C-alpha positions in Angstrom: -141.6 -75.3 -227.3 -141.4 -72.6 -229.2 -138.8 -70.1 -227.6 -141.4 -67.9 -226.3 -142.4 -70.4 -224.2 -139.0 -71.9 -223.1 -138.4 -68.1 -222.2 -141.3 -68.0 -220.1 -141.1 -71.3 -218.1 -137.0 -70.5 -217.8 -138.5 -66.6 -215.9 -140.9 -69.2 -213.7 -138.1 -71.5 -212.5 -135.7 -68.6 -211.5 -139.0 -67.2 -209.7 -139.7 -69.8 -207.5 -136.1 -70.7 -207.0 -135.9 -67.0 -205.9 -138.7 -67.9 -203.9 -136.9 -70.8 -201.9 -133.7 -68.6 -201.3 -135.6 -65.7 -199.5 -138.0 -67.9 -197.6 -135.1 -69.3 -196.2 -132.7 -66.5 -195.8 -132.4 -65.3 -191.8 -135.7 -63.3 -190.7 -134.4 -59.5 -190.5 -136.2 -57.9 -188.1 -139.6 -56.1 -189.0 -141.1 -52.6 -188.6 -143.0 -54.8 -185.7 -139.3 -55.4 -184.4 -137.6 -58.8 -183.5 -139.3 -62.2 -181.8 -137.4 -63.8 -179.0 -138.1 -67.1 -179.2 -137.4 -68.9 -175.0 -137.1 -72.0 -175.0 -137.2 -72.8 -171.4 -135.6 -76.5 -170.2 -136.0 -78.5 -167.5 -139.7 -77.4 -165.3 -140.7 -80.0 -163.1 -144.4 -79.5 -163.4 -147.5 -78.5 -164.8 -148.5 -77.0 -162.0 -148.4 -72.5 -161.4 -147.4 -71.0 -164.4 -144.0 -70.1 -166.2 -143.5 -66.3 -165.6 -141.0 -64.2 -167.6 -139.6 -60.7 -167.0 -137.7 -59.5 -170.1 -135.2 -56.3 -169.2 -133.3 -54.0 -171.2 -131.3 -51.7 -168.5 -129.8 -53.0 -164.3 -133.3 -51.0 -162.9 -135.5 -53.6 -161.4 -133.4 -56.7 -162.2 -134.3 -59.6 -161.5 -137.8 -59.2 -159.9 -138.9 -55.9 -160.0 -142.3 -56.9 -162.5 -142.8 -53.2 -162.9 -139.2 -52.0 -163.9 -139.1 -54.8 -166.5 -139.5 -54.3 -170.3 -142.4 -57.2 -170.5 -144.0 -59.3 -167.5 -145.7 -62.4 -168.8 -147.3 -65.1 -167.4 -148.4 -68.0 -169.4 -149.6 -71.8 -167.5 -146.6 -73.6 -166.9 -146.0 -77.2 -168.9 -143.6 -80.4 -167.6 -140.7 -80.6 -169.1 -139.6 -78.2 -171.9 -141.8 -74.9 -172.8 -141.9 -73.1 -175.8 -142.6 -69.1 -175.4 -142.7 -66.6 -178.0 -141.7 -62.6 -177.6 -142.8 -60.5 -180.5 -142.3 -56.5 -181.0 -138.8 -56.4 -179.3 -136.8 -53.2 -181.2 -133.6 -54.7 -181.3 -131.0 -54.0 -178.2 -130.0 -55.8 -175.8 -131.8 -57.8 -173.3 -131.4 -59.6 -169.7 -134.8 -62.6 -169.5 -135.5 -63.7 -165.5 -138.2 -66.4 -165.4 -139.7 -68.4 -162.4 -141.8 -71.3 -162.7 -144.5 -69.7 -160.2 -146.3 -72.8 -158.4 -148.3 -70.7 -156.2 -149.8 -67.9 -159.1 -147.8 -64.8 -156.9 -145.6 -63.3 -158.9 -142.9 -63.3 -157.2 -140.0 -66.4 -156.2 -140.7 -67.7 -152.9 -136.9 -67.9 -151.5 -136.7 -70.0 -147.5 -135.9 -68.9 -144.6 -131.7 -68.4 -145.7 -133.2 -66.3 -148.8 -132.1 -70.0 -151.3 -135.2 -70.0 -154.2 -137.7 -73.1 -152.8 -139.1 -72.3 -156.8 -137.2 -73.2 -160.3 -135.9 -70.3 -161.7 -133.4 -69.2 -165.1 -132.1 -66.5 -166.9 -130.6 -65.5 -170.0 -127.0 -67.4 -170.8 -127.9 -69.6 -168.0 -125.5 -67.9 -165.9 -123.9 -69.3 -161.9 -126.1 -67.6 -159.0 -126.2 -68.4 -155.2 -128.3 -66.3 -153.2 -128.4 -63.1 -155.1 -129.0 -62.6 -158.9 -126.0 -62.3 -161.0 -125.8 -58.7 -162.7 -127.8 -58.3 -165.2 -124.6 -57.9 -168.0 -123.8 -61.5 -167.3 -127.4 -62.6 -168.7 -127.6 -59.7 -172.0 -128.2 -61.1 -175.2 -128.1 -59.0 -178.3 -131.4 -58.8 -180.1 -130.6 -57.8 -183.9 -132.9 -60.0 -185.4 -135.6 -62.7 -184.5 -133.6 -64.4 -182.1 -133.9 -68.2 -180.3 -132.4 -68.5 -176.6 -132.4 -72.1 -174.6 -133.1 -71.3 -170.5 -132.7 -73.8 -168.6 -134.4 -74.2 -165.2 -132.4 -74.1 -161.5 
């Protein structure tokens, strides 16, 4: 092997190995923002929709669809379901979601105010009749981020 061929082979190997290193690095936000990946666990059935509201402030937390930064509704999948929300600017967000069995875009409650449908929030805070303060559900999204939410 000539000296030039050897140098070329070494350069190619360096370029290939550095591209693998870059491919394994954590994803930084792009000009299109960050992707928030939601892993929703414990969906009781395939009936209805998964309703997702993403808030960046306390206004309307946790049920006002018109105050949410994002309002997403997709078909429910029994068990664990993954949803990617792209294009979020770096910041703090809180996620509220419901298993909307009757597709009416709201959390149905019984006569004393207890939820009749499954619900969950980022950070999985404890709640009873009233939603916890948004601060308990806030997550920092500075790069592509994955969170797990367990349905109640």
